[in-house]
A tleap script that builds the chain and sets N, CA, C and O, in Angstrom:
source leaprc.protein.ff14SB
mol = sequence {
  NMET LYS ARG LEU PRO LEU ALA PHE ALA ALA
  LEU LEU GLY ALA SER THR VAL SER GLY CYS
  ASP THR SER PRO ARG PRO PRO GLY ASP PRO
  GLY VAL CYS TYR HIE TYR ALA GLN PRO LYS
  GLY LYS PRO PRO GLN TYR ASN VAL LEU ALA
  ARG ASN VAL PRO THR LEU GLU GLN CYS ALA
  ALA ASP LEU GLU GLY MET ARG VAL HIE PHE
  LEU SER LEU GLY GLY SER GLN VAL GLU ILE
  THR GLY ALA TYR GLN THR LYS PHE LEU PHE
  LEU GLU ARG GLU GLY ILE PHE THR ALA ASP
  SER LEU ASN GLY ALA SER TYR LEU ALA LEU
  VAL ARG THR GLY ASP GLY ARG LEU ALA PRO
  PRO GLY SER VAL SER PRO PRO CPRO
}
set mol.1.N position { 300.083 211.436 110.211 }
set mol.1.CA position { 298.983 212.218 109.698 }
set mol.1.C position { 297.686 211.510 110.046 }
set mol.1.O position { 297.565 210.299 109.857 }
set mol.2.N position { 296.716 212.258 110.555 }
set mol.2.CA position { 295.442 211.675 110.966 }
set mol.2.C position { 294.550 211.439 109.755 }
set mol.2.O position { 294.528 212.253 108.831 }
set mol.3.N position { 293.822 210.343 109.755 }
set mol.3.CA position { 292.864 210.028 108.700 }
set mol.3.C position { 291.475 210.033 109.307 }
set mol.3.O position { 291.234 209.347 110.300 }
set mol.4.N position { 290.557 210.792 108.729 }
set mol.4.CA position { 289.194 210.857 109.228 }
set mol.4.C position { 288.222 210.420 108.151 }
set mol.4.O position { 288.461 210.666 106.968 }
set mol.5.N position { 287.129 209.777 108.536 }
set mol.5.CA position { 286.083 209.477 107.559 }
set mol.5.C position { 285.548 210.777 106.977 }
set mol.5.O position { 285.520 211.801 107.660 }
set mol.6.N position { 285.127 210.738 105.729 }
set mol.6.CA position { 284.656 211.934 105.027 }
set mol.6.C position { 283.541 212.631 105.781 }
set mol.6.O position { 283.560 213.857 105.897 }
set mol.7.N position { 282.564 211.890 106.300 }
set mol.7.CA position { 281.435 212.508 106.995 }
set mol.7.C position { 281.908 213.249 108.242 }
set mol.7.O position { 281.428 214.347 108.523 }
set mol.8.N position { 282.835 212.668 108.989 }
set mol.8.CA position { 283.336 213.314 110.192 }
set mol.8.C position { 284.166 214.541 109.840 }
set mol.8.O position { 284.052 215.576 110.498 }
set mol.9.N position { 284.997 214.436 108.811 }
set mol.9.CA position { 285.822 215.566 108.398 }
set mol.9.C position { 284.959 216.725 107.945 }
set mol.9.O position { 285.309 217.883 108.170 }
set mol.10.N position { 283.831 216.429 107.309 }
set mol.10.CA position { 282.937 217.486 106.851 }
set mol.10.C position { 282.282 218.206 108.023 }
set mol.10.O position { 281.975 219.394 107.929 }
set mol.11.N position { 282.066 217.488 109.133 }
set mol.11.CA position { 281.458 218.104 110.302 }
set mol.11.C position { 282.395 219.074 111.011 }
set mol.11.O position { 281.952 220.031 111.646 }
set mol.12.N position { 283.678 218.818 110.897 }
set mol.12.CA position { 284.637 219.701 111.545 }
set mol.12.C position { 284.793 220.968 110.715 }
set mol.12.O position { 285.065 220.901 109.516 }
set mol.13.N position { 284.629 222.073 111.326 }
set mol.13.CA position { 284.793 223.339 110.613 }
set mol.13.C position { 286.257 223.611 110.359 }
set mol.13.O position { 287.113 223.143 111.109 }
set mol.14.N position { 286.552 224.347 109.333 }
set mol.14.CA position { 287.942 224.686 109.035 }
set mol.14.C position { 288.570 225.437 110.195 }
set mol.14.O position { 289.775 225.334 110.424 }
set mol.15.N position { 287.768 226.188 110.924 }
set mol.15.CA position { 288.321 226.946 112.044 }
set mol.15.C position { 288.774 226.025 113.171 }
set mol.15.O position { 289.768 226.319 113.834 }
set mol.16.N position { 288.074 224.924 113.403 }
set mol.16.CA position { 288.477 224.033 114.493 }
set mol.16.C position { 289.692 223.218 114.112 }
set mol.16.O position { 290.526 222.922 114.968 }
set mol.17.N position { 289.815 222.847 112.851 }
set mol.17.CA position { 290.942 222.035 112.420 }
set mol.17.C position { 292.188 222.893 112.260 }
set mol.17.O position { 293.283 222.466 112.627 }
set mol.18.N position { 292.037 224.092 111.721 }
set mol.18.CA position { 293.208 224.895 111.396 }
set mol.18.C position { 293.516 225.968 112.426 }
set mol.18.O position { 294.470 226.724 112.245 }
set mol.19.N position { 292.750 226.060 113.489 }
set mol.19.CA position { 292.932 227.116 114.462 }
set mol.19.C position { 294.312 227.149 115.091 }
set mol.19.O position { 294.838 228.237 115.329 }
set mol.20.N position { 294.925 226.002 115.372 }
set mol.20.CA position { 296.225 225.983 116.027 }
set mol.20.C position { 297.306 225.410 115.115 }
set mol.20.O position { 298.426 225.184 115.572 }
set mol.21.N position { 297.015 225.179 113.891 }
set mol.21.CA position { 297.965 224.602 112.945 }
set mol.21.C position { 298.755 225.717 112.273 }
set mol.21.O position { 298.171 226.605 111.653 }
set mol.22.N position { 300.076 225.677 112.393 }
set mol.22.CA position { 300.923 226.701 111.784 }
set mol.22.C position { 301.672 226.174 110.562 }
set mol.22.O position { 302.624 226.809 110.108 }
set mol.23.N position { 301.266 225.040 110.029 }
set mol.23.CA position { 301.933 224.469 108.864 }
set mol.23.C position { 301.610 225.288 107.618 }
set mol.23.O position { 300.669 226.081 107.628 }
set mol.24.N position { 302.385 225.102 106.538 }
set mol.24.CA position { 302.146 225.862 105.311 }
set mol.24.C position { 300.730 225.654 104.773 }
set mol.24.O position { 300.136 224.592 104.956 }
set mol.25.N position { 300.214 226.651 104.125 }
set mol.25.CA position { 298.893 226.592 103.493 }
set mol.25.C position { 299.083 226.623 101.983 }
set mol.25.O position { 299.950 227.340 101.485 }
set mol.26.N position { 298.290 225.859 101.254 }
set mol.26.CA position { 298.426 225.855 99.792 }
set mol.26.C position { 297.883 227.149 99.187 }
set mol.26.O position { 297.013 227.796 99.771 }
set mol.27.N position { 298.398 227.520 98.019 }
set mol.27.CA position { 297.872 228.704 97.331 }
set mol.27.C position { 296.424 228.473 96.918 }
set mol.27.O position { 295.994 227.330 96.764 }
set mol.28.N position { 295.688 229.536 96.742 }
set mol.28.CA position { 294.287 229.428 96.372 }
set mol.28.C position { 294.005 229.826 94.938 }
set mol.28.O position { 292.859 230.124 94.601 }
set mol.29.N position { 295.014 229.841 94.087 }
set mol.29.CA position { 294.821 230.253 92.699 }
set mol.29.C position { 293.836 229.333 91.990 }
set mol.29.O position { 294.049 228.121 91.955 }
set mol.30.N position { 292.764 229.881 91.425 }
set mol.30.CA position { 291.759 229.057 90.749 }
set mol.30.C position { 292.352 228.301 89.545 }
set mol.30.O position { 293.029 228.886 88.700 }
set mol.31.N position { 292.082 227.005 89.491 }
set mol.31.CA position { 292.453 226.196 88.339 }
set mol.31.C position { 293.918 225.862 88.193 }
set mol.31.O position { 294.325 225.368 87.141 }
set mol.32.N position { 294.732 226.112 89.213 }
set mol.32.CA position { 296.165 225.826 89.120 }
set mol.32.C position { 296.493 224.611 89.984 }
set mol.32.O position { 296.145 224.562 91.164 }
set mol.33.N position { 297.161 223.642 89.385 }
set mol.33.CA position { 297.584 222.418 90.061 }
set mol.33.C position { 299.080 222.528 90.344 }
set mol.33.O position { 299.877 222.790 89.443 }
set mol.34.N position { 299.446 222.325 91.605 }
set mol.34.CA position { 300.835 222.472 92.032 }
set mol.34.C position { 301.417 221.151 92.513 }
set mol.34.O position { 300.705 220.298 93.042 }
set mol.35.N position { 302.714 220.997 92.321 }
set mol.35.CA position { 303.488 219.969 93.005 }
set mol.35.C position { 304.153 220.684 94.171 }
set mol.35.O position { 304.773 221.731 93.985 }
set mol.36.N position { 304.030 220.122 95.384 }
set mol.36.CA position { 304.592 220.733 96.582 }
set mol.36.C position { 305.893 220.036 96.932 }
set mol.36.O position { 305.971 218.808 96.932 }
set mol.37.N position { 306.917 220.832 97.231 }
set mol.37.CA position { 308.203 220.279 97.660 }
set mol.37.C position { 308.770 221.162 98.760 }
set mol.37.O position { 308.571 222.377 98.758 }
set mol.38.N position { 309.472 220.549 99.694 }
set mol.38.CA position { 310.154 221.318 100.729 }
set mol.38.C position { 311.570 220.776 100.882 }
set mol.38.O position { 311.819 219.871 101.678 }
set mol.39.N position { 312.505 221.349 100.098 }
set mol.39.CA position { 313.903 220.920 100.217 }
set mol.39.C position { 314.434 221.213 101.619 }
set mol.39.O position { 313.998 222.168 102.263 }
set mol.40.N position { 315.371 220.397 102.089 }
set mol.40.CA position { 315.926 220.569 103.445 }
set mol.40.C position { 316.532 221.963 103.585 }
set mol.40.O position { 317.313 222.414 102.748 }
set mol.41.N position { 316.144 222.629 104.676 }
set mol.41.CA position { 316.701 223.932 104.985 }
set mol.41.C position { 316.199 225.072 104.119 }
set mol.41.O position { 316.731 226.179 104.189 }
set mol.42.N position { 315.188 224.824 103.307 }
set mol.42.CA position { 314.652 225.861 102.428 }
set mol.42.C position { 313.148 225.993 102.641 }
set mol.42.O position { 312.510 225.087 103.177 }
set mol.43.N position { 312.584 227.123 102.221 }
set mol.43.CA position { 311.131 227.281 102.361 }
set mol.43.C position { 310.379 226.377 101.379 }
set mol.43.O position { 310.957 225.922 100.391 }
set mol.44.N position { 309.107 226.116 101.642 }
set mol.44.CA position { 308.314 225.276 100.741 }
set mol.44.C position { 308.246 225.872 99.336 }
set mol.44.O position { 308.262 227.090 99.159 }
set mol.45.N position { 308.170 224.983 98.341 }
set mol.45.CA position { 308.040 225.411 96.946 }
set mol.45.C position { 306.749 224.840 96.378 }
set mol.45.O position { 306.434 223.667 96.577 }
set mol.46.N position { 306.012 225.677 95.675 }
set mol.46.CA position { 304.822 225.255 94.960 }
set mol.46.C position { 305.132 225.382 93.481 }
set mol.46.O position { 305.113 226.486 92.938 }
set mol.47.N position { 305.420 224.262 92.819 }
set mol.47.CA position { 305.767 224.255 91.404 }
set mol.47.C position { 304.502 224.045 90.584 }
set mol.47.O position { 303.781 223.070 90.797 }
set mol.48.N position { 304.225 224.950 89.649 }
set mol.48.CA position { 303.034 224.829 88.819 }
set mol.48.C position { 303.178 223.607 87.922 }
set mol.48.O position { 304.132 223.491 87.153 }
set mol.49.N position { 302.216 222.700 88.035 }
set mol.49.CA position { 302.193 221.500 87.198 }
set mol.49.C position { 301.279 221.709 86.001 }
set mol.49.O position { 301.617 221.318 84.884 }
set mol.50.N position { 300.117 222.327 86.229 }
set mol.50.CA position { 299.157 222.562 85.137 }
set mol.50.C position { 298.268 223.756 85.490 }
set mol.50.O position { 298.023 224.043 86.662 }
set mol.51.N position { 297.796 224.437 84.462 }
set mol.51.CA position { 296.864 225.553 84.629 }
set mol.51.C position { 295.535 225.182 83.969 }
set mol.51.O position { 295.468 224.245 83.174 }
set mol.52.N position { 294.496 225.916 84.303 }
set mol.52.CA position { 293.149 225.668 83.766 }
set mol.52.C position { 292.657 224.263 84.077 }
set mol.52.O position { 291.991 223.637 83.252 }
set mol.53.N position { 292.982 223.768 85.262 }
set mol.53.CA position { 292.548 222.447 85.714 }
set mol.53.C position { 291.148 222.619 86.312 }
set mol.53.O position { 290.979 223.395 87.253 }
set mol.54.N position { 290.138 221.908 85.783 }
set mol.54.CA position { 288.763 222.154 86.213 }
set mol.54.C position { 288.381 221.580 87.581 }
set mol.54.O position { 287.499 222.124 88.246 }
set mol.55.N position { 289.027 220.491 88.013 }
set mol.55.CA position { 288.603 219.832 89.257 }
set mol.55.C position { 289.798 219.315 90.051 }
set mol.55.O position { 290.900 219.151 89.529 }
set mol.56.N position { 289.539 219.068 91.322 }
set mol.56.CA position { 290.548 218.470 92.190 }
set mol.56.C position { 290.947 217.093 91.669 }
set mol.56.O position { 292.118 216.717 91.731 }
set mol.57.N position { 289.976 216.347 91.158 }
set mol.57.CA position { 290.257 215.006 90.630 }
set mol.57.C position { 291.200 215.063 89.432 }
set mol.57.O position { 292.070 214.205 89.289 }
set mol.58.N position { 291.033 216.076 88.565 }
set mol.58.CA position { 291.920 216.224 87.410 }
set mol.58.C position { 293.337 216.578 87.870 }
set mol.58.O position { 294.315 216.084 87.309 }
set mol.59.N position { 293.444 217.434 88.888 }
set mol.59.CA position { 294.753 217.764 89.448 }
set mol.59.C position { 295.414 216.503 90.004 }
set mol.59.O position { 296.606 216.277 89.798 }
set mol.60.N position { 294.631 215.685 90.709 }
set mol.60.CA position { 295.154 214.429 91.247 }
set mol.60.C position { 295.661 213.534 90.119 }
set mol.60.O position { 296.713 212.908 90.246 }
set mol.61.N position { 294.917 213.472 89.022 }
set mol.61.CA position { 295.336 212.659 87.874 }
set mol.61.C position { 296.617 213.215 87.248 }
set mol.61.O position { 297.488 212.450 86.835 }
set mol.62.N position { 296.732 214.546 87.177 }
set mol.62.CA position { 297.950 215.160 86.639 }
set mol.62.C position { 299.156 214.852 87.532 }
set mol.62.O position { 300.241 214.553 87.034 }
set mol.63.N position { 298.961 214.927 88.847 }
set mol.63.CA position { 300.036 214.594 89.778 }
set mol.63.C position { 300.416 213.116 89.667 }
set mol.63.O position { 301.596 212.768 89.723 }
set mol.64.N position { 299.418 212.255 89.510 }
set mol.64.CA position { 299.677 210.824 89.346 }
set mol.64.C position { 300.484 210.573 88.067 }
set mol.64.O position { 301.410 209.762 88.063 }
set mol.65.N position { 300.131 211.264 86.997 }
set mol.65.CA position { 300.887 211.140 85.751 }
set mol.65.C position { 302.339 211.564 85.930 }
set mol.65.O position { 303.247 210.913 85.413 }
set mol.66.N position { 302.559 212.653 86.659 }
set mol.66.CA position { 303.916 213.118 86.937 }
set mol.66.C position { 304.675 212.078 87.765 }
set mol.66.O position { 305.841 211.792 87.493 }
set mol.67.N position { 304.011 211.519 88.769 }
set mol.67.CA position { 304.636 210.513 89.634 }
set mol.67.C position { 305.055 209.288 88.824 }
set mol.67.O position { 306.179 208.803 88.954 }
set mol.68.N position { 304.148 208.797 87.994 }
set mol.68.CA position { 304.433 207.618 87.173 }
set mol.68.C position { 305.563 207.910 86.182 }
set mol.68.O position { 306.431 207.067 85.956 }
set mol.69.N position { 305.545 209.102 85.595 }
set mol.69.CA position { 306.595 209.483 84.638 }
set mol.69.C position { 307.970 209.476 85.307 }
set mol.69.O position { 308.925 208.923 84.762 }
set mol.70.N position { 308.069 210.093 86.489 }
set mol.70.CA position { 309.352 210.122 87.187 }
set mol.70.C position { 309.791 208.733 87.627 }
set mol.70.O position { 310.985 208.433 87.597 }
set mol.71.N position { 308.854 207.876 88.035 }
set mol.71.CA position { 309.211 206.505 88.379 }
set mol.71.C position { 309.744 205.756 87.162 }
set mol.71.O position { 310.673 204.958 87.284 }
set mol.72.N position { 309.160 206.007 85.984 }
set mol.72.CA position { 309.631 205.341 84.766 }
set mol.72.C position { 311.025 205.809 84.353 }
set mol.72.O position { 311.727 205.115 83.618 }
set mol.73.N position { 311.423 206.999 84.834 }
set mol.73.CA position { 312.761 207.519 84.538 }
set mol.73.C position { 313.793 207.081 85.577 }
set mol.73.O position { 314.958 207.475 85.509 }
set mol.74.N position { 313.359 206.269 86.535 }
set mol.74.CA position { 314.271 205.773 87.551 }
set mol.74.C position { 314.125 206.437 88.898 }
set mol.74.O position { 314.916 206.168 89.802 }
set mol.75.N position { 313.142 207.292 89.059 }
set mol.75.CA position { 312.910 207.942 90.351 }
set mol.75.C position { 312.448 206.937 91.391 }
set mol.75.O position { 312.016 205.834 91.057 }
set mol.76.N position { 312.542 207.323 92.642 }
set mol.76.CA position { 312.164 206.400 93.709 }
set mol.76.C position { 311.091 206.956 94.638 }
set mol.76.O position { 310.676 206.272 95.573 }
set mol.77.N position { 310.641 208.164 94.402 }
set mol.77.CA position { 309.650 208.776 95.286 }
set mol.77.C position { 308.253 208.295 94.907 }
set mol.77.O position { 307.704 208.689 93.878 }
set mol.78.N position { 307.687 207.436 95.756 }
set mol.78.CA position { 306.385 206.841 95.491 }
set mol.78.C position { 305.260 207.749 95.976 }
set mol.78.O position { 304.218 207.850 95.328 }
set mol.79.N position { 305.467 208.402 97.104 }
set mol.79.CA position { 304.446 209.280 97.672 }
set mol.79.C position { 304.825 210.731 97.417 }
set mol.79.O position { 305.948 211.145 97.707 }
set mol.80.N position { 303.880 211.508 96.869 }
set mol.80.CA position { 304.154 212.914 96.594 }
set mol.80.C position { 303.000 213.767 97.117 }
set mol.80.O position { 301.920 213.266 97.433 }
set mol.81.N position { 303.260 215.056 97.198 }
set mol.81.CA position { 302.268 216.003 97.690 }
set mol.81.C position { 302.047 217.077 96.639 }
set mol.81.O position { 302.984 217.538 95.987 }
set mol.82.N position { 300.793 217.463 96.491 }
set mol.82.CA position { 300.438 218.530 95.570 }
set mol.82.C position { 299.441 219.459 96.230 }
set mol.82.O position { 299.088 219.285 97.396 }
set mol.83.N position { 298.990 220.448 95.472 }
set mol.83.CA position { 298.012 221.395 96.002 }
set mol.83.C position { 297.098 221.847 94.874 }
set mol.83.O position { 297.507 221.970 93.720 }
set mol.84.N position { 295.831 222.093 95.252 }
set mol.84.CA position { 294.844 222.589 94.301 }
set mol.84.C position { 293.815 223.419 95.055 }
set mol.84.O position { 293.121 222.907 95.933 }
set mol.85.N position { 293.717 224.686 94.717 }
set mol.85.CA position { 292.703 225.589 95.262 }
set mol.85.C position { 292.507 225.443 96.763 }
set mol.85.O position { 291.435 225.030 97.205 }
set mol.86.N position { 293.491 225.765 97.531 }
set mol.86.CA position { 293.510 225.757 99.000 }
set mol.86.C position { 293.470 224.362 99.631 }
set mol.86.O position { 293.271 224.257 100.842 }
set mol.87.N position { 293.647 223.312 98.870 }
set mol.87.CA position { 293.669 221.940 99.403 }
set mol.87.C position { 295.007 221.293 99.074 }
set mol.87.O position { 295.537 221.462 97.976 }
set mol.88.N position { 295.544 220.555 100.030 }
set mol.88.CA position { 296.706 219.720 99.761 }
set mol.88.C position { 296.221 218.370 99.259 }
set mol.88.O position { 295.172 217.884 99.683 }
set mol.89.N position { 296.977 217.770 98.362 }
set mol.89.CA position { 296.708 216.424 97.857 }
set mol.89.C position { 297.896 215.544 98.219 }
set mol.89.O position { 299.044 215.907 97.963 }
set mol.90.N position { 297.620 214.393 98.810 }
set mol.90.CA position { 298.661 213.452 99.208 }
set mol.90.C position { 298.480 212.176 98.392 }
set mol.90.O position { 297.519 211.436 98.605 }
set mol.91.N position { 299.393 211.913 97.462 }
set mol.91.CA position { 299.340 210.696 96.662 }
set mol.91.C position { 300.095 209.613 97.416 }
set mol.91.O position { 301.307 209.702 97.612 }
set mol.92.N position { 299.364 208.593 97.834 }
set mol.92.CA position { 299.929 207.505 98.614 }
set mol.92.C position { 299.539 206.172 97.985 }
set mol.92.O position { 298.757 206.134 97.034 }
set mol.93.N position { 300.075 205.095 98.508 }
set mol.93.CA position { 299.799 203.762 97.957 }
set mol.93.C position { 298.312 203.415 97.993 }
set mol.93.O position { 297.796 202.788 97.068 }
set mol.94.N position { 297.620 203.826 99.070 }
set mol.94.CA position { 296.206 203.480 99.235 }
set mol.94.C position { 295.293 204.301 98.335 }
set mol.94.O position { 294.199 203.861 97.979 }
set mol.95.N position { 295.740 205.478 97.975 }
set mol.95.CA position { 294.917 206.376 97.176 }
set mol.95.C position { 295.357 207.804 97.346 }
set mol.95.O position { 296.510 208.076 97.680 }
set mol.96.N position { 294.440 208.716 97.117 }
set mol.96.CA position { 294.742 210.134 97.219 }
set mol.96.C position { 293.900 210.730 98.341 }
set mol.96.O position { 292.677 210.591 98.372 }
set mol.97.N position { 294.587 211.391 99.253 }
set mol.97.CA position { 293.957 212.039 100.393 }
set mol.97.C position { 294.048 213.543 100.204 }
set mol.97.O position { 294.953 214.032 99.529 }
set mol.98.N position { 293.122 214.273 100.793 }
set mol.98.CA position { 293.131 215.725 100.703 }
set mol.98.C position { 292.950 216.322 102.096 }
set mol.98.O position { 292.306 215.733 102.964 }
set mol.99.N position { 293.537 217.512 102.289 }
set mol.99.CA position { 293.464 218.199 103.580 }
set mol.99.C position { 293.602 219.696 103.366 }
set mol.99.O position { 294.108 220.150 102.340 }
set mol.100.N position { 293.139 220.461 104.362 }
set mol.100.CA position { 293.250 221.912 104.301 }
set mol.100.C position { 294.650 222.402 104.652 }
set mol.100.O position { 295.048 223.493 104.244 }
set mol.101.N position { 295.396 221.603 105.403 }
set mol.101.CA position { 296.745 221.999 105.792 }
set mol.101.C position { 297.675 220.801 105.660 }
set mol.101.O position { 297.233 219.660 105.522 }
set mol.102.N position { 298.948 221.082 105.703 }
set mol.102.CA position { 299.944 220.040 105.508 }
set mol.102.C position { 299.929 218.996 106.614 }
set mol.102.O position { 300.127 217.811 106.346 }
set mol.103.N position { 299.696 219.416 107.851 }
set mol.103.CA position { 299.726 218.495 108.984 }
set mol.103.C position { 298.355 218.230 109.584 }
set mol.103.O position { 298.247 217.546 110.601 }
set mol.104.N position { 297.308 218.761 108.970 }
set mol.104.CA position { 295.962 218.591 109.508 }
set mol.104.C position { 295.349 217.256 109.125 }
set mol.104.O position { 295.954 216.453 108.415 }
set mol.105.N position { 294.159 217.041 109.602 }
set mol.105.CA position { 293.420 215.818 109.285 }
set mol.105.C position { 293.121 215.763 107.794 }
set mol.105.O position { 292.793 216.779 107.181 }
set mol.106.N position { 293.235 214.588 107.222 }
set mol.106.CA position { 292.956 214.428 105.794 }
set mol.106.C position { 291.897 213.351 105.600 }
set mol.106.O position { 291.661 212.525 106.482 }
set mol.107.N position { 291.266 213.375 104.435 }
set mol.107.CA position { 290.276 212.342 104.132 }
set mol.107.C position { 290.504 211.804 102.730 }
set mol.107.O position { 291.114 212.460 101.885 }
set mol.108.N position { 290.010 210.614 102.505 }
set mol.108.CA position { 290.209 209.910 101.247 }
set mol.108.C position { 289.388 210.556 100.144 }
set mol.108.O position { 288.169 210.679 100.266 }
set mol.109.N position { 290.042 210.968 99.072 }
set mol.109.CA position { 289.366 211.582 97.934 }
set mol.109.C position { 289.221 210.593 96.782 }
set mol.109.O position { 288.177 210.553 96.132 }
set mol.110.N position { 290.252 209.795 96.522 }
set mol.110.CA position { 290.233 208.788 95.457 }
set mol.110.C position { 290.962 207.542 95.949 }
set mol.110.O position { 291.951 207.642 96.676 }
set mol.111.N position { 290.476 206.373 95.553 }
set mol.111.CA position { 291.121 205.110 95.921 }
set mol.111.C position { 291.760 204.502 94.683 }
set mol.111.O position { 291.398 204.829 93.553 }
set mol.112.N position { 292.706 203.622 94.912 }
set mol.112.CA position { 293.338 202.907 93.790 }
set mol.112.C position { 292.568 201.618 93.544 }
set mol.112.O position { 292.219 200.896 94.478 }
set mol.113.N position { 292.314 201.345 92.284 }
set mol.113.CA position { 291.659 200.094 91.918 }
set mol.113.C position { 292.725 198.994 91.868 }
set mol.113.O position { 293.916 199.271 92.018 }
set mol.114.N position { 292.297 197.767 91.661 }
set mol.114.CA position { 293.231 196.646 91.602 }
set mol.114.C position { 294.303 196.799 90.539 }
set mol.114.O position { 295.408 196.280 90.692 }
set mol.115.N position { 293.984 197.512 89.454 }
set mol.115.CA position { 294.974 197.692 88.392 }
set mol.115.C position { 295.692 199.042 88.475 }
set mol.115.O position { 296.374 199.442 87.531 }
set mol.116.N position { 295.537 199.750 89.611 }
set mol.116.CA position { 296.281 200.982 89.828 }
set mol.116.C position { 295.591 202.261 89.424 }
set mol.116.O position { 296.107 203.349 89.682 }
set mol.117.N position { 294.420 202.153 88.788 }
set mol.117.CA position { 293.700 203.376 88.408 }
set mol.117.C position { 293.119 204.046 89.642 }
set mol.117.O position { 293.073 203.456 90.721 }
set mol.118.N position { 292.676 205.285 89.468 }
set mol.118.CA position { 292.061 206.030 90.563 }
set mol.118.C position { 290.559 206.091 90.355 }
set mol.118.O position { 290.086 206.274 89.233 }
set mol.119.N position { 289.800 205.936 91.452 }
set mol.119.CA position { 288.337 205.957 91.381 }
set mol.119.C position { 287.783 206.584 92.657 }
set mol.119.O position { 288.449 206.577 93.693 }
set mol.120.N position { 286.565 207.128 92.587 }
set mol.120.CA position { 285.948 207.676 93.796 }
set mol.120.C position { 285.718 206.578 94.841 }
set mol.120.O position { 285.434 205.436 94.479 }
set mol.121.N position { 285.837 206.908 96.127 }
set mol.121.CA position { 285.586 205.908 97.173 }
set mol.121.C position { 284.159 205.370 97.060 }
set mol.121.O position { 283.229 206.120 96.767 }
set mol.122.N position { 283.997 204.096 97.290 }
set mol.122.CA position { 282.682 203.472 97.219 }
set mol.122.C position { 282.339 202.937 95.846 }
set mol.122.O position { 281.399 202.153 95.715 }
set mol.123.N position { 283.074 203.338 94.811 }
set mol.123.CA position { 282.763 202.861 93.473 }
set mol.123.C position { 283.489 201.546 93.162 }
set mol.123.O position { 283.227 200.907 92.142 }
set mol.124.N position { 284.401 201.155 94.053 }
set mol.124.CA position { 285.170 199.925 93.852 }
set mol.124.C position { 284.850 198.991 95.008 }
set mol.124.O position { 284.936 199.384 96.171 }
set mol.125.N position { 284.488 197.777 94.695 }
set mol.125.CA position { 284.204 196.784 95.733 }
set mol.125.C position { 285.501 196.280 96.330 }
set mol.125.O position { 286.473 196.058 95.608 }
set mol.126.N position { 285.528 196.096 97.657 }
set mol.126.CA position { 286.733 195.525 98.266 }
set mol.126.C position { 286.921 194.084 97.822 }
set mol.126.O position { 285.946 193.402 97.509 }
set mol.127.N position { 288.161 193.613 97.791 }
set mol.127.CA position { 288.400 192.215 97.388 }
set mol.127.C position { 287.734 191.262 98.368 }
set mol.127.O position { 287.634 191.566 99.557 }
set mol.128.N position { 287.275 190.105 97.879 }
set mol.128.CA position { 286.603 189.119 98.760 }
set mol.128.C position { 287.537 188.511 99.769 }
set mol.128.O position { 287.120 187.674 100.570 }
savepdb mol mol.pdb
quit
């Protein structure tokens, strides 16, 4: 998956990034946070995680809570994918990335702090 700086990703129009991409697109339901799954040999599933979610950041926090909960129950999936209002969310070790499509270019939306919390990029100083 390609990673682009936020400023560069903003310059690219959705038409140029998604023009030849045939990957699944997230639902556009306002305020609904989804967990995305694609079982082998089956079509993609968008499981509703929460409704009336005001922001992408809140959806990311809800997905992070789900991830941590499943890990505490013995799960092993560290990286998960979600969706919020036409955007995919990718929860990874470095932070949370967002993209318009599953295989398209993504950019950093939230970073992990030293103690594992999520914060906007630039609000956390890199380690010395």
